[in-house]
C-alpha positions as a Markdown table, in Angstrom:
| # | Residue | x | y | z |
|---|---|---|---|---|
| 1 | Trp | -34.2 | 36.2 | -25.2 |
| 2 | Pro | -36.3 | 33.4 | -24.3 |
| 3 | Ser | -34.6 | 30.3 | -25.1 |
| 4 | Val | -37.3 | 28.6 | -27.2 |
| 5 | Ser | -38.4 | 24.4 | -26.9 |
| 6 | Ala | -40.8 | 23.7 | -29.6 |
| 7 | Trp | -43.4 | 21.9 | -27.7 |
| 8 | Gly | -43.6 | 23.8 | -24.4 |
| 9 | Arg | -42.3 | 26.4 | -22.7 |
| 10 | Ala | -39.5 | 29.3 | -22.6 |
| 11 | Thr | -37.8 | 30.4 | -19.6 |
| 12 | Ser | -35.8 | 33.6 | -19.7 |
| 13 | Ser | -31.8 | 34.4 | -19.1 |
| 14 | Ser | -33.2 | 37.2 | -17.9 |
| 15 | Ser | -33.7 | 38.0 | -14.0 |
| 16 | Ser | -36.3 | 40.0 | -14.3 |
| 17 | Ser | -38.9 | 37.9 | -16.1 |
| 18 | Ser | -40.4 | 35.4 | -13.3 |
| 19 | Ser | -42.6 | 33.9 | -15.0 |
| 20 | Pro | -42.2 | 31.3 | -18.3 |
| 21 | Leu | -43.4 | 32.0 | -21.4 |
| 22 | Leu | -45.8 | 29.5 | -22.9 |
| 23 | Ile | -45.4 | 28.5 | -26.4 |
| 24 | Pro | -47.9 | 26.3 | -28.6 |
| 25 | Pro | -48.2 | 22.5 | -28.2 |
| 26 | Tyr | -48.6 | 22.8 | -32.0 |
| 27 | Ala | -45.6 | 25.0 | -33.1 |
| 28 | Ala | -43.1 | 23.6 | -35.6 |
| 29 | Pro | -40.1 | 24.9 | -33.9 |
| 30 | Val | -39.2 | 28.2 | -34.2 |
| 31 | Ser | -35.6 | 29.9 | -34.1 |
| 32 | His | -34.4 | 32.8 | -32.6 |
| 33 | Leu | -34.7 | 34.9 | -35.3 |
| 34 | Ala | -38.4 | 34.0 | -36.0 |
| 35 | Phe | -39.0 | 34.5 | -32.1 |
| 36 | Arg | -37.9 | 37.8 | -32.2 |
| 37 | Arg | -39.6 | 39.3 | -34.8 |
| 38 | Gly | -42.6 | 38.1 | -33.6 |
| 39 | Leu | -42.1 | 39.7 | -29.6 |
| 40 | His | -41.2 | 42.8 | -31.5 |
| 41 | Ser | -44.4 | 43.1 | -33.3 |
| 42 | Phe | -46.5 | 41.2 | -31.3 |
| 43 | Asn | -48.8 | 44.6 | -30.2 |
| 44 | Glu | -49.2 | 45.5 | -33.4 |
| 45 | Pro | -51.4 | 44.9 | -36.6 |
| 46 | Leu | -50.6 | 43.7 | -39.7 |
| 47 | Ile | -50.7 | 46.5 | -41.4 |
| 48 | Thr | -50.9 | 46.8 | -45.4 |
| 49 | Glu | -49.8 | 49.6 | -48.0 |
| 50 | Lys | -53.0 | 51.6 | -47.7 |
| 51 | Phe | -52.5 | 51.5 | -43.9 |
| 52 | Gln | -49.1 | 52.7 | -43.3 |
| 53 | Leu | -49.8 | 55.9 | -43.3 |
| 54 | His | -50.9 | 55.1 | -39.6 |
| 55 | Glu | -47.6 | 53.8 | -38.9 |
| 56 | Ile | -45.8 | 56.5 | -40.8 |
| 57 | Val | -47.8 | 58.8 | -38.7 |
| 58 | Lys | -46.6 | 57.2 | -35.4 |
| 59 | Ser | -43.0 | 57.1 | -36.8 |
| 60 | Met | -43.5 | 61.6 | -37.1 |
| 61 | Val | -44.4 | 61.4 | -33.2 |
| 62 | His | -42.0 | 59.0 | -32.2 |
| 63 | Asn | -39.0 | 59.1 | -34.1 |
| 64 | Glu | -38.8 | 62.7 | -35.6 |
| 65 | Gly | -40.7 | 64.9 | -32.3 |
| 66 | Gln | -42.9 | 65.9 | -34.7 |
| 67 | Ser | -46.8 | 67.4 | -32.8 |
| 68 | Leu | -49.4 | 64.6 | -34.0 |
| 69 | Arg | -51.2 | 67.2 | -35.3 |
| 70 | Asn | -48.4 | 68.3 | -37.7 |
| 71 | Ala | -47.7 | 64.8 | -38.7 |
| 72 | Leu | -51.1 | 64.5 | -40.0 |
| 73 | Gly | -51.0 | 67.8 | -41.3 |
| 74 | Asn | -48.4 | 66.8 | -43.6 |
| 75 | Ile | -50.3 | 63.4 | -44.4 |
| 76 | Glu | -53.6 | 65.4 | -44.8 |
| 77 | Asp | -51.7 | 67.1 | -47.4 |
| 78 | Ala | -50.2 | 64.6 | -49.5 |
| 79 | Val | -53.1 | 63.3 | -50.1 |
| 80 | Ala | -55.0 | 66.0 | -51.3 |
| 81 | Glu | -51.5 | 66.5 | -53.8 |
| 82 | His | -51.5 | 63.3 | -55.0 |
| 83 | Leu | -55.9 | 63.5 | -55.0 |
| 84 | Ser | -54.8 | 66.9 | -57.6 |
| 85 | Met | -52.3 | 65.1 | -59.2 |
| 86 | Met | -54.9 | 62.5 | -60.4 |
| 87 | Glu | -56.9 | 64.5 | -61.4 |
| 88 | Ala | -55.6 | 66.7 | -63.6 |
| 89 | Met | -54.1 | 63.7 | -65.0 |
| 90 | His | -57.7 | 63.0 | -65.8 |
| 91 | Ile | -58.4 | 66.4 | -67.5 |
| 92 | Asn | -55.7 | 66.0 | -69.8 |
| 93 | Asp | -54.3 | 62.8 | -70.5 |
| 94 | Ser | -51.1 | 64.1 | -71.7 |
| 95 | Leu | -50.6 | 65.9 | -69.2 |
| 96 | Glu | -46.7 | 67.7 | -69.7 |
| 97 | Asp | -44.6 | 68.6 | -66.7 |
| 98 | Thr | -44.2 | 72.1 | -67.9 |
| 99 | Ser | -40.6 | 72.5 | -65.8 |
| 100 | Gln | -39.0 | 69.5 | -67.4 |
| 101 | Asn | -41.1 | 69.0 | -70.4 |
| 102 | Leu | -42.0 | 65.3 | -69.8 |
| 103 | Pro | -44.8 | 63.0 | -70.5 |
| 104 | Ala | -47.0 | 62.2 | -67.2 |
| 105 | Ala | -45.8 | 58.5 | -66.9 |
| 106 | Gln | -42.6 | 59.9 | -66.1 |
| 107 | Cys | -43.1 | 62.4 | -64.0 |
| 108 | Pro | -41.6 | 62.9 | -60.3 |
| 109 | Pro | -44.5 | 60.5 | -58.0 |
| 110 | Ser | -46.6 | 62.6 | -55.4 |
| 111 | Arg | -45.2 | 63.1 | -51.9 |
| 112 | Leu | -47.5 | 60.4 | -51.4 |
| 113 | Ala | -46.7 | 57.8 | -53.5 |
| 114 | Arg | -43.2 | 58.3 | -52.2 |
| 115 | Met | -43.8 | 57.6 | -48.7 |
| 116 | Ile | -46.1 | 54.4 | -49.8 |
| 117 | Pro | -43.8 | 53.0 | -52.7 |
| 118 | Asn | -46.9 | 50.4 | -53.5 |
| 119 | Leu | -49.8 | 53.3 | -52.9 |
| 120 | His | -52.0 | 51.9 | -55.9 |
| 121 | Lys | -51.6 | 48.2 | -54.7 |
| 122 | Tyr | -54.9 | 47.6 | -52.5 |
| 123 | Gly | -57.0 | 50.5 | -53.2 |
| 124 | Lys | -57.5 | 54.2 | -53.6 |
| 125 | Phe | -58.0 | 57.1 | -52.1 |
| 126 | Phe | -61.7 | 58.6 | -53.4 |
| 127 | Thr | -62.0 | 62.1 | -51.0 |
| 128 | Leu | -59.6 | 64.5 | -49.2 |
| 129 | Leu | -59.2 | 63.8 | -45.8 |
| 130 | Pro | -59.7 | 66.6 | -43.2 |
| 131 | Leu | -57.0 | 65.2 | -40.0 |
| 132 | Arg | -56.1 | 68.5 | -39.0 |
| 133 | Gln | -59.8 | 68.9 | -38.3 |
| 134 | Ala | -60.3 | 65.2 | -37.2 |
| 135 | Tyr | -57.6 | 65.5 | -34.5 |
| 136 | Asp | -58.7 | 69.2 | -33.0 |
| 137 | Glu | -61.7 | 67.2 | -32.9 |
| 138 | Met | -61.0 | 64.2 | -30.9 |
| 139 | Asn | -57.8 | 66.6 | -29.2 |
| 140 | Ser | -60.8 | 68.6 | -27.4 |
| 141 | Ile | -62.9 | 65.4 | -26.1 |
| 142 | Met | -60.0 | 63.4 | -24.9 |
| 143 | Pro | -56.3 | 65.4 | -24.7 |
| 144 | Val | -54.5 | 62.9 | -26.0 |
| 145 | Ser | -51.9 | 65.8 | -26.8 |
| 146 | Ser | -52.0 | 66.6 | -22.7 |
| 147 | Arg | -50.0 | 63.3 | -22.3 |
| 148 | Glu | -46.3 | 63.4 | -21.2 |
| 149 | His | -45.7 | 59.7 | -21.1 |
| 150 | Val | -47.5 | 57.7 | -22.9 |
| 151 | Pro | -47.3 | 58.2 | -26.3 |
| 152 | Val | -50.4 | 58.3 | -29.7 |
| 153 | Ser | -51.4 | 54.4 | -30.1 |
| 154 | Phe | -52.9 | 53.1 | -32.9 |
| 155 | His | -56.2 | 52.9 | -32.5 |
| 156 | Glu | -56.2 | 56.8 | -31.6 |
| 157 | Ile | -55.0 | 57.7 | -35.2 |
| 158 | Arg | -56.9 | 55.2 | -36.4 |
| 159 | Tyr | -60.0 | 56.8 | -34.9 |
| 160 | Val | -58.5 | 60.0 | -36.6 |
| 161 | Phe | -58.6 | 59.0 | -40.3 |
| 162 | Asn | -62.0 | 57.2 | -39.8 |
| 163 | Leu | -63.3 | 60.3 | -38.5 |
| 164 | Ala | -61.4 | 62.6 | -41.3 |
| 165 | Gln | -63.3 | 60.3 | -43.8 |
| 166 | Val | -66.6 | 60.4 | -41.9 |
| 167 | Ile | -66.9 | 64.3 | -42.7 |
| 168 | Ala | -65.2 | 64.2 | -45.7 |
| 169 | Ile | -67.5 | 61.9 | -48.0 |
| 170 | Ala | -71.0 | 63.0 | -46.0 |
| 171 | Asp | -71.8 | 65.3 | -48.7 |
| 172 | Ser | -71.9 | 62.7 | -51.6 |
| 173 | Val | -72.5 | 59.5 | -50.1 |
| 174 | Lys | -75.1 | 57.3 | -51.8 |
| 175 | Leu | -74.8 | 54.1 | -50.5 |
| 176 | Leu | -73.1 | 52.1 | -47.2 |
| 177 | Thr | -71.6 | 48.8 | -47.5 |
| 178 | Phe | -70.8 | 46.4 | -43.8 |
| 179 | Asp | -69.4 | 43.3 | -42.6 |
| 180 | Gly | -71.2 | 41.5 | -41.0 |
| 181 | Asp | -69.1 | 40.0 | -37.5 |
| 182 | Lys | -67.6 | 42.5 | -35.2 |
| 183 | Thr | -69.2 | 45.3 | -36.9 |
| 184 | Leu | -72.8 | 44.9 | -37.5 |
| 185 | Tyr | -73.2 | 42.6 | -34.5 |
| 186 | Ser | -71.0 | 40.5 | -32.5 |
| 187 | Asp | -69.2 | 38.1 | -33.8 |
| 188 | Arg | -71.2 | 34.4 | -35.2 |
| 189 | Ser | -74.4 | 37.1 | -33.4 |
| 190 | Ser | -76.9 | 38.7 | -35.2 |
| 191 | Met | -78.7 | 42.0 | -35.3 |
| 192 | Thr | -81.6 | 41.1 | -32.9 |
| 193 | Ser | -84.7 | 43.9 | -32.9 |
| 194 | Ser | -82.4 | 45.5 | -29.7 |
| 195 | Ser | -79.5 | 46.8 | -31.5 |
| 196 | Pro | -79.3 | 50.4 | -31.4 |
| 197 | Leu | -77.4 | 49.7 | -35.0 |
| 198 | Ile | -81.5 | 49.9 | -36.5 |
| 199 | His | -82.2 | 53.4 | -35.9 |
| 200 | Pro | -80.0 | 55.5 | -37.7 |
| 201 | Leu | -79.9 | 52.4 | -40.6 |
| 202 | Arg | -83.4 | 53.3 | -40.6 |
| 203 | Glu | -82.7 | 56.9 | -40.5 |
| 204 | Leu | -79.9 | 56.6 | -43.3 |
| 205 | Leu | -82.5 | 54.4 | -45.8 |
| 206 | Arg | -85.0 | 56.8 | -45.3 |
| 207 | Ser | -82.9 | 59.4 | -46.4 |
| 208 | Gly | -82.5 | 57.4 | -49.7 |
| 209 | Ile | -78.6 | 56.1 | -49.3 |
| 210 | Ala | -78.9 | 52.1 | -50.1 |
| 211 | Val | -77.8 | 50.1 | -47.1 |
| 212 | Ala | -75.7 | 46.6 | -48.0 |
| 213 | Leu | -74.5 | 43.4 | -45.4 |
| 214 | Val | -71.6 | 42.5 | -47.7 |
| 215 | Thr | -70.2 | 39.5 | -46.1 |
| 216 | Ala | -68.1 | 35.7 | -47.0 |
| 217 | Val | -70.9 | 34.0 | -45.6 |
| 218 | Gly | -72.0 | 32.5 | -49.0 |
| 219 | Ser | -75.1 | 30.4 | -49.6 |
| 220 | Pro | -77.9 | 30.7 | -52.3 |
| 221 | Asp | -80.5 | 30.1 | -49.2 |
| 222 | Pro | -81.8 | 33.8 | -48.3 |
| 223 | Ala | -82.7 | 32.3 | -44.9 |
| 224 | Ala | -78.6 | 32.2 | -43.3 |
| 225 | Phe | -79.2 | 36.2 | -44.4 |
| 226 | Glu | -82.1 | 36.2 | -42.8 |
| 227 | Glu | -81.4 | 35.1 | -39.8 |
| 228 | Arg | -78.2 | 37.5 | -39.6 |
| 229 | Leu | -80.4 | 40.8 | -40.3 |
| 230 | Gln | -83.9 | 39.9 | -38.7 |
| 231 | Gly | -83.9 | 42.8 | -36.0 |
| 232 | Leu | -82.9 | 45.3 | -39.0 |
| 233 | Leu | -85.4 | 43.2 | -41.4 |
| 234 | Glu | -88.9 | 43.8 | -38.9 |
| 235 | Ala | -88.3 | 46.7 | -38.2 |
| 236 | Val | -87.8 | 48.2 | -42.3 |
| 237 | Lys | -90.9 | 45.6 | -43.6 |
| 238 | Asp | -93.3 | 49.2 | -42.1 |
| 239 | Asp | -91.6 | 51.5 | -44.2 |
| 240 | Gly | -92.8 | 51.2 | -47.7 |
| 241 | Pro | -90.8 | 49.8 | -50.6 |
| 242 | Glu | -89.8 | 53.5 | -51.3 |
| 243 | Val | -87.3 | 52.1 | -47.9 |
| 244 | Tyr | -87.2 | 48.7 | -47.7 |
| 245 | Ser | -86.1 | 48.6 | -51.3 |
| 246 | Lys | -82.5 | 50.1 | -50.7 |
| 247 | Leu | -81.5 | 47.2 | -48.6 |
| 248 | Phe | -79.2 | 44.9 | -49.9 |
| 249 | Val | -77.1 | 41.0 | -49.2 |
| 250 | Val | -73.9 | 40.5 | -51.2 |
| 251 | Gly | -73.1 | 36.6 | -49.9 |
| 252 | Gly | -70.3 | 34.9 | -50.8 |
| 253 | Gln | -67.6 | 38.0 | -51.3 |
| 254 | Cys | -69.3 | 38.6 | -55.1 |
| 255 | Asn | -71.5 | 35.4 | -55.5 |
| 256 | Tyr | -75.3 | 36.4 | -54.4 |
| 257 | Leu | -77.1 | 39.2 | -54.0 |
| 258 | Phe | -80.7 | 39.5 | -52.8 |
| 259 | Arg | -82.4 | 42.7 | -52.3 |
| 260 | Cys | -85.1 | 43.2 | -49.3 |
| 261 | Glu | -89.1 | 42.8 | -49.8 |
| 262 | Gly | -91.0 | 43.3 | -46.8 |
| 263 | Asn | -89.5 | 41.6 | -44.4 |
| 264 | Asn | -87.5 | 38.8 | -46.9 |
| 265 | Leu | -85.0 | 38.5 | -48.8 |
| 266 | Val | -85.0 | 37.9 | -52.6 |
| 267 | Pro | -82.5 | 36.7 | -54.9 |
| 268 | Val | -81.3 | 39.0 | -58.1 |
| 269 | Pro | -81.1 | 37.0 | -60.6 |
| 270 | Asp | -77.3 | 36.4 | -61.7 |
| 271 | Glu | -77.6 | 37.9 | -65.5 |
| 272 | Gln | -78.9 | 41.5 | -63.9 |
| 273 | Trp | -75.8 | 42.3 | -61.4 |
| 274 | Lys | -73.0 | 39.8 | -61.9 |
| 275 | Asp | -70.2 | 40.8 | -63.1 |
| 276 | Pro | -69.6 | 39.0 | -67.0 |
| 277 | Leu | -66.3 | 38.1 | -65.9 |
| 278 | Val | -67.8 | 36.3 | -62.8 |
| 279 | Leu | -70.4 | 34.9 | -65.0 |
| 280 | Ser | -68.4 | 33.5 | -67.2 |
| 281 | Trp | -66.4 | 31.0 | -64.8 |
| 282 | Ser | -66.5 | 27.6 | -65.3 |
| 283 | Gln | -67.2 | 25.3 | -62.6 |
| 284 | Lys | -64.9 | 22.8 | -63.5 |
| 285 | Asp | -62.1 | 25.6 | -63.2 |
| 286 | Val | -63.7 | 26.9 | -59.6 |
| 287 | Asp | -63.3 | 23.6 | -58.9 |
| 288 | Ala | -60.1 | 22.8 | -59.9 |
| 289 | Phe | -58.9 | 26.2 | -57.9 |
| 290 | Leu | -61.2 | 25.1 | -54.7 |
| 291 | Asp | -59.3 | 21.5 | -55.1 |
| 292 | Leu | -55.6 | 22.9 | -55.0 |
| 293 | Ala | -56.6 | 25.3 | -52.1 |
| 294 | Ala | -58.0 | 23.3 | -49.9 |
| 295 | Ser | -55.1 | 20.1 | -50.1 |
| 296 | Thr | -52.6 | 23.7 | -49.5 |
| 297 | Leu | -54.8 | 24.2 | -46.6 |
| 298 | Asp | -54.8 | 20.5 | -45.1 |
| 299 | Ser | -50.9 | 20.5 | -45.8 |
| 300 | Leu | -50.8 | 23.6 | -44.1 |
| 301 | Cys | -53.0 | 22.6 | -41.0 |
| 302 | Arg | -50.6 | 19.7 | -40.7 |
| 303 | Lys | -47.8 | 21.9 | -40.8 |
| 304 | Phe | -48.2 | 23.9 | -37.5 |
| 305 | Lys | -49.8 | 20.6 | -35.7 |
| 306 | Leu | -53.6 | 22.5 | -35.7 |
| 307 | Gln | -56.6 | 19.8 | -35.1 |
| 308 | Phe | -59.2 | 21.1 | -37.6 |
| 309 | Thr | -62.2 | 20.5 | -40.1 |
| 310 | Ser | -62.3 | 21.0 | -43.4 |
| 311 | Val | -65.4 | 22.7 | -45.1 |
| 312 | Arg | -66.0 | 23.0 | -49.1 |
| 313 | Lys | -68.6 | 25.7 | -50.2 |
| 314 | Pro | -69.7 | 25.9 | -54.5 |
| 315 | Phe | -67.3 | 28.9 | -53.9 |
| 316 | Ala | -64.9 | 28.4 | -50.9 |
| 317 | Thr | -63.2 | 26.4 | -49.3 |
| 318 | Gly | -61.8 | 26.7 | -45.9 |
| 319 | Ile | -60.5 | 24.8 | -42.2 |
| 320 | Leu | -62.2 | 25.1 | -39.0 |
| 321 | Tyr | -59.8 | 25.2 | -35.8 |
| 322 | Asn | -61.5 | 23.6 | -33.2 |
| 323 | Gly | -58.4 | 22.6 | -31.2 |
| 324 | Lys | -57.6 | 24.2 | -27.3 |
| 325 | Pro | -57.5 | 27.6 | -26.7 |
| 326 | Asn | -54.3 | 29.7 | -27.4 |
| 327 | Pro | -53.1 | 32.6 | -27.5 |
| 328 | Ser | -51.0 | 32.5 | -30.5 |
| 329 | Leu | -53.9 | 30.8 | -32.4 |
| 330 | Pro | -54.4 | 34.1 | -34.5 |
| 331 | Leu | -50.6 | 34.4 | -35.6 |
| 332 | Phe | -50.5 | 30.7 | -37.2 |
| 333 | Leu | -53.8 | 31.5 | -38.8 |
| 334 | Asp | -52.9 | 34.7 | -40.6 |
| 335 | Glu | -49.5 | 32.9 | -41.5 |
| 336 | Ile | -51.4 | 30.2 | -43.3 |
| 337 | Ala | -53.7 | 33.2 | -44.8 |
| 338 | Phe | -50.3 | 34.3 | -46.2 |
| 339 | Glu | -49.2 | 31.0 | -47.1 |
| 340 | Val | -52.3 | 29.8 | -49.1 |
| 341 | Arg | -52.4 | 32.9 | -51.3 |
| 342 | Asp | -48.6 | 32.5 | -52.4 |
| 343 | Ala | -49.1 | 29.1 | -52.7 |
| 344 | Leu | -52.1 | 29.5 | -55.6 |
| 345 | Gln | -50.6 | 33.1 | -57.1 |
| 346 | Asp | -47.3 | 30.3 | -57.7 |
| 347 | His | -49.6 | 28.0 | -59.5 |
| 348 | Phe | -50.9 | 30.7 | -61.5 |
| 349 | Ser | -50.2 | 33.8 | -63.9 |
| 350 | Pro | -50.9 | 36.6 | -61.2 |
| 351 | Ala | -52.0 | 39.9 | -62.1 |
| 352 | Gly | -52.1 | 41.5 | -58.7 |
| 353 | Leu | -54.0 | 40.6 | -56.4 |
| 354 | Arg | -56.0 | 38.2 | -59.5 |
| 355 | Leu | -55.2 | 34.8 | -61.1 |
| 356 | Ser | -55.6 | 33.6 | -64.7 |
| 357 | Ser | -57.6 | 30.2 | -64.6 |
| 358 | Gly | -56.4 | 29.4 | -67.9 |
| 359 | Val | -59.5 | 29.1 | -69.3 |
| 360 | Thr | -61.9 | 31.8 | -68.4 |
| 361 | Gly | -59.4 | 34.5 | -68.0 |
| 362 | Ser | -59.0 | 36.3 | -64.2 |
| 363 | Leu | -60.4 | 34.2 | -61.6 |
| 364 | Ala | -60.2 | 36.9 | -58.0 |
| 365 | Phe | -60.0 | 35.3 | -55.2 |
| 366 | Cys | -59.2 | 36.2 | -51.5 |
| 367 | Thr | -57.8 | 34.6 | -48.5 |
| 368 | Phe | -58.2 | 35.4 | -44.7 |
| 369 | Asn | -58.3 | 34.5 | -41.4 |
| 370 | Gly | -61.7 | 34.7 | -39.6 |
| 371 | Gly | -60.9 | 34.6 | -36.7 |
| 372 | Leu | -60.9 | 30.8 | -35.4 |
| 373 | Asp | -61.1 | 29.8 | -39.6 |
| 374 | Val | -59.2 | 30.8 | -42.5 |
| 375 | Phe | -61.1 | 30.2 | -45.9 |
| 376 | Val | -60.0 | 31.1 | -49.5 |
| 377 | Asp | -63.6 | 33.0 | -51.4 |
| 378 | Val | -63.6 | 32.8 | -55.1 |
| 379 | Gly | -64.1 | 36.6 | -55.6 |
| 380 | Ser | -63.8 | 39.2 | -53.4 |
| 381 | Lys | -65.2 | 42.3 | -51.5 |
| 382 | Ala | -63.6 | 44.8 | -54.6 |
| 383 | Val | -65.5 | 42.3 | -57.0 |
| 384 | Gly | -69.3 | 43.0 | -55.1 |
| 385 | Ile | -69.6 | 46.3 | -54.1 |
| 386 | Arg | -68.0 | 46.8 | -57.5 |
| 387 | Ser | -71.0 | 44.9 | -59.3 |
| 388 | Leu | -73.5 | 46.0 | -56.0 |
| 389 | Gln | -72.9 | 49.9 | -57.5 |
| 390 | Lys | -73.3 | 48.3 | -61.2 |
| 391 | Tyr | -77.0 | 47.5 | -60.1 |
| 392 | Leu | -78.2 | 50.8 | -58.2 |
| 393 | Gly | -76.2 | 53.2 | -61.4 |
| 394 | Leu | -73.5 | 54.4 | -59.7 |
| 395 | Val | -70.8 | 53.6 | -62.5 |
| 396 | Asn | -70.9 | 52.9 | -65.6 |
| 397 | Arg | -68.2 | 49.7 | -65.1 |
| 398 | Tyr | -67.0 | 46.7 | -63.1 |
| 399 | Phe | -64.4 | 45.6 | -61.6 |
| 400 | Val | -63.0 | 43.6 | -64.0 |
| 401 | Asp | -62.0 | 46.5 | -66.5 |
| 402 | Asp | -59.2 | 48.7 | -66.3 |
| 403 | Glu | -58.8 | 48.7 | -62.7 |
| 404 | Asn | -55.4 | 50.9 | -63.2 |
| 405 | Ala | -57.7 | 54.2 | -65.8 |
| 406 | Val | -59.0 | 57.1 | -64.1 |
| 407 | Phe | -63.2 | 56.7 | -64.9 |
| 408 | Glu | -65.2 | 59.7 | -65.0 |
| 409 | Asp | -67.3 | 57.8 | -62.2 |
| 410 | Glu | -64.6 | 57.4 | -59.9 |
| 411 | Leu | -66.4 | 59.0 | -57.4 |
| 412 | Ala | -67.3 | 59.2 | -53.3 |
| 413 | His | -70.3 | 57.2 | -53.2 |
| 414 | Thr | -69.9 | 54.6 | -51.1 |
| 415 | Leu | -68.3 | 53.7 | -47.7 |
| 416 | His | -67.4 | 50.3 | -46.3 |
| 417 | Thr | -67.0 | 49.7 | -42.9 |
| 418 | Gly | -65.9 | 46.9 | -41.4 |
| 419 | Asp | -62.8 | 45.6 | -39.3 |
| 420 | Gln | -61.0 | 43.1 | -41.3 |
| 421 | Phe | -58.4 | 45.8 | -42.7 |
| 422 | Thr | -55.0 | 43.9 | -42.3 |
| 423 | Arg | -52.8 | 42.0 | -44.8 |
| 424 | Ala | -54.7 | 38.8 | -43.6 |
| 425 | Gly | -58.5 | 40.3 | -43.7 |
| 426 | Asn | -61.4 | 40.4 | -46.4 |
| 427 | Asp | -62.0 | 43.7 | -46.0 |
| 428 | Leu | -58.4 | 44.9 | -47.6 |
| 429 | Leu | -59.9 | 44.5 | -51.1 |
| 430 | Ala | -62.6 | 46.7 | -50.7 |
| 431 | Arg | -60.2 | 49.6 | -50.8 |
| 432 | Lys | -59.9 | 48.7 | -54.5 |
| 433 | Val | -63.8 | 50.4 | -54.8 |
| 434 | Ala | -64.4 | 52.8 | -52.1 |
| 435 | Ser | -63.7 | 54.7 | -49.5 |
| 436 | Thr | -63.5 | 52.7 | -46.1 |
| 437 | Leu | -63.5 | 52.7 | -42.0 |
| 438 | Trp | -61.8 | 50.6 | -40.0 |
| 439 | Val | -63.3 | 49.1 | -36.5 |
| 440 | Ser | -63.2 | 46.9 | -34.5 |
| 441 | Glu | -66.8 | 46.0 | -33.2 |
| 442 | Pro | -70.4 | 46.8 | -33.1 |
| 443 | Asp | -70.1 | 49.7 | -31.1 |
| 444 | Glu | -67.6 | 51.5 | -33.1 |
| 445 | Thr | -69.4 | 51.0 | -36.4 |
| 446 | Leu | -72.8 | 52.5 | -34.0 |
| 447 | Met | -70.5 | 55.9 | -33.5 |
| 448 | Phe | -69.4 | 56.6 | -36.8 |
| 449 | Val | -72.9 | 56.3 | -38.6 |
| 450 | Glu | -74.5 | 58.4 | -36.2 |
| 451 | Arg | -71.8 | 60.9 | -37.1 |
| 452 | Leu | -72.4 | 60.4 | -40.3 |
| 453 | Ile | -75.5 | 61.2 | -39.9 |
| 454 | Gln | -75.2 | 64.5 | -38.6 |
| 455 | Glu | -72.8 | 65.3 | -40.8 |
| 456 | Ile | -75.2 | 64.8 | -43.7 |
| 457 | Lys | -77.8 | 67.1 | -41.8 |
| 458 | Lys | -75.2 | 69.5 | -42.2 |
């Protein structure tokens, strides 16, 4: 292993490595153990509890010698068993284990819950996952099972899960929500008139399915979002109100809602759509929370010797990296997102990933690495999507109600697509209220949207 200097280069003690390993000049001293851990996980995404399924599949294939199809089949059966148990518990609140005469709360956990002990933490399953079918289709096009030396990759497994989700939800989907950057359009770009996504999104709108951009970008001015969706807005303006009225934007995670009128976006009054708890947050409490977040971000940037500019908005605070490009930057930004999250939770009374302000009750928040920045936002996409679902009449409750209970309106009606599903991403919490697709670029979004349309037409 290399011997690491905090300020420049690390030279390998092995003769097989001829080039020096560059260490970012802003890095704090790195222990050998931390460095080894970093190298070990360098090519792996930061997996959440929910997406441990991808890693479990890889382990079944690489360590247990199962075929990829059999491993996916095991997960498919485990998901089906888990959903069946949840449905039974909903139908009969006093479900008994007939063999042991145990109340439902004491019944043994499902096989899926045993695979993922923290299964409940980041979300739930809303549909079965036909993973065998999705794998057979992928393998017929890209015969991964024929490879003898190169193992299946995380991204190939992610593709199978995405395809299975599209197939499963096609018959019931009523709302499609999308992240912006690297999902609907390129990073820090916009949807122009030449975007290939415009045609399939118009087709979905014409079929009666609502479409929404759900983004961290926060502004009460609709112009900020009209610029990002200019191509789609221009395209739908001639389709009539029965079509364009189904196009929405949720901004600032959950703090602004706009609906489409012609080729313009019009603000929806807060009292018509916002979660009552969100409406109850006082600006004093929000400001106190953001003050703490801003000072924590500032100290963390100085700790890691990052050049940055601070940003403050009504419901968010963040730092923008303005130093030189460096391949290790994403790792440091992830670390800052995790540390500021821990610091904020340590100063409040935690309830999952939600906080108590001491005055207004629960104050939802999220911290995330935006690629070249780290932000702390008041609210989350889970709150924003749930509030939109309520506004559209798809659910009869808000996110703040008892989220551990099973409700009759927890149907597979919403599909959220985004690129930020790691533990440092702001799409993660959307899994609490919607089925999801994890993509890496707009072309991948296009592929799955077009496939969804095909499935709907069957």
